[in-house]
C-alpha angles and dihedrals in degrees: 000000000000125000109262091218099076130115122230099292130138117248096263094041091046093052091049092047092047090051091052091048092051090051090050092052094046091057094059110102109240094231091053093045093051092043091054092045089054091048092051091044087065103031108024137082140197115215139177113203131188126221127187110235119184091193093057118093091231092036094231133092119203113209124196111210134185119184141166125193132198140147092234113064096203099095092038091056091048092049091048090051093048094047092042093222146062140084125257115213132180114228125214090257091060095255119131121223131197108208129188116182104147104114094220093052092046092050099040101034115018099042096044091047094055092042088057093041103034128197125254103208119085091227094055092043091052096045093046091051091051091047091051091050091053091045090052091051090048092049086058090053095248092138089067097069135051099249093048093045090051090051093048093047091048092052090045090062088069093053118101094354115184146062118338096027109143123187127176091205128025136188093276091055092053095045091048091049092049091049091049090049091051092049091048091050091051092049092049096047111115115252113232115212120203121223114231 
């Protein structure tokens, strides 16, 4: 049985990529790995955002996002170097943010790193587990069809629960949109008349 957290690679390519990823992880000093995990436990977040896309068959894009923010760039630069990916941006408020949104990098770098160097706080453990579940569903392509999108959006509602959570689109928005799309498809379906 294959690992559900893979990213569109053929068997041989996937084995080679997994081998390279394992080598990368084994080179990270334990003290540094746990230090960075502790830093992210306090300052990082795992998010799943939704974007409306008129050129997508299902009209929605699901975006996995890992980010960490801090006024001092030192730990962000170290984390970026260790993970081998990400973009550091400076916000208007002077805070720097390391962002990783490329699905392949999230699945092959971010998730394996935090599986090897796990979090300590209940909140981070819970949110990371939910994020991994959604990533696994996406790696199977479930975000590309209605049933899978509904499942992902439902699970997403349990991610980062609490005060201060802001979402542009929620589960109700997606379900309403999918219902409207279904109604529109039915209305536009050609009517076949039978000759008597």
